[in-house]
C-alpha positions as CSV (number, residue, x, y, z in Angstrom):
1,M,-10.9,0.4,-15.9
2,T,-13.8,-0.3,-13.6
3,A,-12.9,-0.4,-9.9
4,K,-13.5,-3.9,-8.2
5,P,-15.2,-4.1,-4.7
6,D,-11.7,-5.2,-3.0
7,D,-9.6,-2.4,-4.8
8,I,-7.8,0.2,-2.7
9,R,-8.2,3.7,-3.6
10,P,-7.7,7.2,-2.0
11,G,-10.5,9.0,-0.3
12,P,-11.6,12.2,-2.0
13,R,-9.2,14.5,0.1
14,N,-6.5,11.9,0.4
15,L,-6.4,13.0,4.1
16,I,-7.2,11.3,7.3
17,T,-10.2,13.5,7.5
18,D,-11.7,11.1,4.9
19,V,-12.4,8.9,7.7
20,A,-16.1,10.4,8.9
21,G,-16.1,12.0,12.1
22,L,-12.5,13.4,12.1
23,R,-11.2,16.8,11.8
24,V,-7.4,18.2,11.9
25,G,-6.1,21.6,13.0
26,N,-2.4,22.7,12.6
27,A,-0.7,25.7,14.0
28,E,2.9,26.9,13.6
29,N,5.4,29.3,15.1
30,W,7.6,30.2,12.1
31,L,10.2,32.1,14.1
32,A,10.9,29.1,16.3
33,L,10.4,26.6,13.4
34,T,8.0,24.4,15.5
35,G,4.4,23.6,15.5
36,T,1.4,21.5,16.7
37,T,-1.2,19.4,15.1
38,V,-4.5,18.3,16.7
39,I,-6.8,15.4,15.6
40,L,-10.3,16.0,16.7
41,P,-13.0,13.4,16.6
42,E,-16.7,14.8,16.6
43,E,-17.5,12.1,19.2
44,P,-15.3,10.4,21.6
45,A,-13.3,7.6,19.6
46,V,-12.0,4.2,20.8
47,A,-8.2,4.5,21.0
48,A,-5.0,2.6,21.3
49,V,-1.4,3.2,21.0
50,E,1.8,1.5,19.8
51,I,5.3,2.7,20.7
52,G,8.3,1.4,18.8
53,G,10.9,3.8,19.2
54,G,13.6,3.9,22.1
55,A,13.1,7.5,23.2
56,P,9.5,8.2,23.2
57,G,7.8,11.5,24.8
58,S,4.2,11.1,25.4
59,R,1.2,11.9,27.8
60,E,-1.8,9.8,28.5
61,T,-0.5,6.7,26.8
62,A,-0.8,4.5,29.9
63,A,-4.5,5.3,30.0
64,L,-4.9,3.6,26.7
65,D,-3.9,0.3,27.9
66,A,-6.9,-2.2,27.4
67,A,-6.5,-3.1,31.1
68,N,-7.4,0.3,32.3
69,L,-10.4,2.3,32.7
70,V,-10.4,4.7,29.7
71,E,-12.1,3.3,26.7
72,Q,-12.3,6.5,24.5
73,V,-10.3,9.8,23.8
74,H,-11.6,13.4,23.0
75,A,-8.5,14.3,20.9
76,V,-5.0,13.4,20.0
77,V,-2.1,15.9,19.8
78,L,1.1,15.7,17.9
79,S,3.7,18.3,18.7
80,G,7.3,19.5,18.2
81,G,9.2,20.9,21.2
82,S,10.2,17.8,22.8
83,V,9.1,17.8,26.5
84,F,7.9,21.4,26.0
85,G,5.6,20.3,23.4
86,L,3.6,18.2,25.8
87,D,2.2,21.3,27.1
88,A,0.3,21.7,23.9
89,A,-2.3,19.0,25.1
90,S,-2.9,21.0,28.3
91,S,-4.5,23.8,26.4
92,V,-6.6,21.4,24.3
93,V,-7.8,19.7,27.5
94,I,-8.8,23.1,29.0
95,E,-10.7,24.3,25.9
96,L,-12.3,21.0,25.4
97,S,-13.6,21.0,29.0
98,K,-14.9,24.5,28.5
99,R,-16.9,23.3,25.6
100,G,-18.4,20.5,27.9
101,V,-16.3,17.8,26.4
102,G,-14.9,15.0,28.6
103,F,-15.8,12.4,31.0
104,T,-18.2,13.2,33.8
105,F,-19.1,11.0,36.9
106,G,-22.4,11.7,38.8
107,A,-22.5,15.3,40.1
108,Q,-18.9,16.1,38.8
109,P,-18.8,19.8,37.8
110,V,-16.1,19.9,35.4
111,P,-16.0,17.6,32.1
112,C,-12.4,15.8,32.0
113,P,-11.2,15.2,28.4
114,V,-8.8,12.6,27.6
115,V,-6.2,13.9,25.2
116,P,-3.2,11.6,24.6
117,S,-0.1,13.3,23.0
118,A,3.3,12.5,21.5
119,I,6.1,14.8,20.8
120,L,9.2,15.1,18.5
121,F,12.5,16.8,19.0
122,D,12.9,20.0,16.8
123,I,14.9,22.3,19.1
124,M,18.0,22.0,17.0
125,N,16.6,22.6,13.7
126,G,17.7,26.3,13.3
127,G,14.8,28.0,14.6
128,A,14.9,30.6,17.3
129,K,13.9,28.9,20.5
130,W,12.7,30.4,24.1
131,P,15.5,30.8,26.7
132,D,14.1,33.9,28.2
133,K,10.4,33.5,27.2
134,E,7.7,31.1,27.7
135,P,7.6,28.0,25.1
136,P,4.8,28.6,22.6
137,Y,3.0,25.2,22.9
138,R,0.1,26.2,25.1
139,D,-0.8,28.7,22.4
140,L,-0.2,26.4,19.6
141,G,-2.4,23.8,21.0
142,L,-5.2,26.2,21.6
143,E,-4.7,27.6,18.0
144,A,-4.5,24.3,16.3
145,L,-7.7,23.1,18.1
146,K,-9.7,26.2,17.0
147,A,-8.4,25.5,13.4
148,A,-9.7,21.9,13.3
149,K,-11.5,21.3,10.0
150,T,-11.8,18.6,7.3
151,E,-9.4,20.3,4.9
152,F,-5.8,21.0,5.9
153,E,-2.4,21.3,4.3
154,I,0.6,19.1,4.5
155,G,4.3,19.6,4.4
156,N,5.8,22.3,6.6
157,K,2.8,22.5,8.6
158,G,1.7,21.8,12.3
159,A,3.9,19.2,14.2
160,G,5.9,18.7,10.8
161,L,7.2,22.4,10.5
162,G,10.5,21.8,12.2
163,A,10.9,18.1,11.5
164,I,14.2,16.7,9.8
165,A,14.0,13.3,8.2
166,G,17.6,11.9,8.0
167,R,19.4,14.6,6.2
168,L,16.4,16.2,4.4
169,K,13.6,18.5,5.6
170,G,10.9,16.4,7.1
171,G,7.3,17.4,7.4
172,L,3.6,16.5,8.0
173,G,1.9,14.0,5.7
174,S,-1.5,12.5,5.4
175,A,-3.3,9.9,3.1
176,S,-6.4,7.9,3.1
177,A,-7.7,4.6,1.6
178,R,-11.0,3.3,0.8
179,W,-11.6,-0.5,1.0
180,R,-15.3,-1.8,0.4
181,D,-17.5,0.4,2.6
182,F,-14.6,1.2,5.0
183,T,-12.1,4.2,5.1
184,V,-8.7,4.2,6.7
185,G,-6.6,7.3,7.3
186,A,-3.2,8.3,8.5
187,I,-1.4,11.5,9.6
188,V,2.2,11.7,10.6
189,A,5.0,14.1,11.4
190,V,8.4,12.8,10.0
191,N,11.3,13.6,12.3
192,S,13.4,10.5,11.9
193,V,17.0,9.4,12.3
194,G,16.6,7.3,9.3
195,S,16.5,8.2,5.7
196,C,13.3,8.1,3.6
197,V,15.2,7.8,0.2
198,I,16.7,4.6,-1.1
199,P,20.5,5.0,-1.0
200,G,22.2,5.8,-4.4
201,T,19.0,7.2,-5.9
202,A,16.3,9.8,-5.9
203,R,13.5,7.4,-5.1
204,L,11.5,7.4,-1.9
205,W,11.4,4.2,0.1
206,A,7.6,4.7,0.3
207,R,7.3,5.2,-3.6
208,D,6.3,1.6,-4.5
209,L,3.0,2.0,-2.4
210,A,2.0,5.3,-3.9
211,L,-1.6,5.6,-5.3
212,G,-1.3,7.8,-8.6
213,D,0.9,10.9,-8.4
214,E,0.5,11.6,-4.7
215,M,4.4,11.4,-4.3
216,G,5.1,13.1,-7.6
217,P,6.5,11.6,-10.7
218,D,8.1,8.0,-10.5
219,T,11.8,7.8,-10.0
220,P,14.0,4.8,-10.9
221,R,15.6,2.4,-8.5
222,D,18.9,2.5,-10.9
223,G,21.9,2.8,-8.8
224,A,20.5,1.7,-5.8
225,R,23.1,0.2,-3.2
226,P,21.7,-2.8,-1.4
227,D,25.0,-3.3,0.4
228,T,25.2,0.1,1.9
229,S,25.5,1.0,5.5
230,P,22.4,0.5,7.6
231,L,22.9,4.2,8.7
232,A,23.5,5.5,5.2
233,D,22.0,9.0,4.7
234,S,20.7,9.3,8.3
235,K,21.3,12.0,10.7
236,F,24.9,12.6,11.8
237,E,25.6,11.5,15.2
238,P,22.0,11.0,16.3
239,K,21.2,11.5,20.1
240,P,18.4,10.5,22.3
241,L,15.3,12.6,22.1
242,Q,16.4,14.5,18.8
243,N,14.2,12.4,16.5
244,T,10.8,10.7,16.2
245,T,8.1,10.0,13.9
246,I,4.6,10.2,15.4
247,A,1.3,9.3,13.7
248,V,-2.2,8.6,14.1
249,V,-4.2,6.0,12.0
250,A,-7.9,6.0,12.0
251,T,-10.9,4.0,10.7
252,D,-14.7,4.3,10.5
253,A,-15.0,0.8,11.3
254,I,-16.2,-0.3,14.8
255,L,-13.4,-1.6,16.7
256,S,-13.1,-2.8,20.3
257,R,-10.1,-1.7,22.3
258,I,-8.3,-4.8,21.7
259,E,-8.9,-4.7,18.0
260,A,-7.8,-1.1,17.9
261,K,-4.5,-2.2,19.6
262,R,-3.9,-4.6,16.8
263,F,-4.8,-2.1,14.3
264,A,-2.0,0.2,15.7
265,V,0.3,-2.7,15.9
266,M,-0.1,-3.5,12.3
267,A,0.0,0.1,11.3
268,R,3.3,0.7,12.8
269,D,5.0,-1.4,10.2
270,G,4.2,1.2,7.5
271,M,7.0,3.2,9.2
272,A,9.5,0.4,8.4
273,R,8.4,0.4,4.6
274,A,9.1,4.2,4.3
275,I,12.1,4.8,6.7
276,R,15.6,3.3,7.1
277,P,16.6,2.7,9.9
278,I,13.5,2.8,12.0
279,H,12.6,2.3,15.8
280,T,16.1,3.1,16.7
281,P,17.2,3.9,20.3
282,F,17.2,7.6,19.3
283,D,13.6,7.7,17.9
284,G,10.4,7.9,19.9
285,D,8.2,6.4,17.2
286,T,4.7,6.2,18.3
287,V,1.3,5.5,16.5
288,F,-2.2,6.1,17.9
289,A,-5.1,4.3,16.4
290,L,-8.7,5.7,16.5
291,S,-11.9,4.2,15.5
292,T,-14.9,6.6,14.9
293,G,-17.1,3.6,15.1
294,R,-19.4,4.3,12.2
295,K,-19.5,1.0,10.3
296,P,-19.7,-2.6,11.8
297,L,-17.1,-5.2,10.7
298,P,-18.2,-8.4,9.0
299,E,-19.0,-11.5,11.2
300,Q,-15.3,-12.6,11.1
301,H,-14.1,-9.8,13.0
302,S,-10.5,-10.9,12.8
303,L,-10.3,-11.0,9.2
304,G,-11.7,-7.6,8.9
305,V,-9.0,-6.2,11.4
306,A,-6.3,-8.0,9.7
307,A,-7.4,-6.4,6.4
308,L,-7.8,-3.0,7.8
309,G,-4.5,-3.3,9.6
310,S,-2.8,-4.2,6.6
311,I,-4.2,-1.0,4.8
312,A,-3.4,1.2,7.6
313,A,0.3,0.1,7.4
314,D,0.4,0.9,3.6
315,T,-1.5,4.2,4.2
316,L,1.0,5.3,6.9
317,T,3.8,4.6,4.4
318,R,2.0,6.7,1.9
319,A,1.5,9.5,4.4
320,I,5.3,9.4,5.2
321,G,6.1,9.7,1.4
322,R,3.6,12.4,0.9
323,A,5.3,14.4,3.9
324,L,8.7,14.2,2.2
325,W,7.2,15.3,-1.0
326,A,5.3,18.3,0.3
327,A,7.9,19.4,2.6
328,E,10.0,22.6,1.4
329,T,13.5,23.8,2.5
330,A,13.6,25.4,5.9
331,G,16.3,25.9,8.7
332,G,19.0,25.0,6.5
333,F,17.6,21.6,5.7
334,T,16.7,20.8,2.0
335,G,13.5,19.6,0.9
336,Y,13.2,16.3,-1.1
337,R,12.0,17.9,-4.4
338,E,14.7,20.6,-4.3
339,K,17.4,18.1,-3.3
340,F,16.6,15.9,-6.3
341,R,15.2,18.7,-8.7
342,L,11.9,17.1,-9.0
């Protein structure tokens, strides 16, 4: 069947790096079961953020408010490690400045990169931590930055290495979508209180939005329990800062800061299609939006933003499903494929 101009299809890699101008680097510490992911634009990118969870951990998010000075960012960092993981962005800032990347004013001698960051809690995932040592995140941030490229792996990689999704092993996921001349991509580290699986089945909540076999073979809804507890299959006794799904959505469309904000707001709903419950008091769910500004929107900008925001939500849902499909058993938490023998 011939594709129509409005058909949605994955990009060639089915990764966020199908958006022209983006690279991604991952770094892991397998002893501590934690890691960091860096999203690196080739040129400064217009950015926005939308925070939906009740326990976020972040850096430089206030700078992205449209009422404030900063219009573009130089990288985004997603990391495990809770508050310690915020340190990963520090090494990224320093290295980018050494490369001459960042804002300068007049005779200012040192470029100042803007690098927003969000973290997830993976300190109780079975890995060895650092009571008598320095946390690994400065090293992980630098390593991930130096590893940035267009091809990267998902699953137990980067910020997804130590992630746990409900009662299953979480992970890093990514997906992309082409629509007309535009590309939308998403990358996400899934470490949610909520479950990504429909209660009573082996079917991912995200599966209805899968394109092709990106989440493996289809699984039936038979046996689904629509009357089940709202916390069914979620983490036992969730506590603040022990969870969070953190993501970046991106497009090559030219967006203003206000349009990027709406893009992020719409994209956030992709989490609700893939995780139940979502945005709880115990999650720090955060979505960054990036515009690499390669292609102008049609004259009716708002319609274009609405279309791209809808695609971004679906793409984020798919990225979450792909994270669960790719994640493997680690730290005593079973991977989705092993759990359901898929």
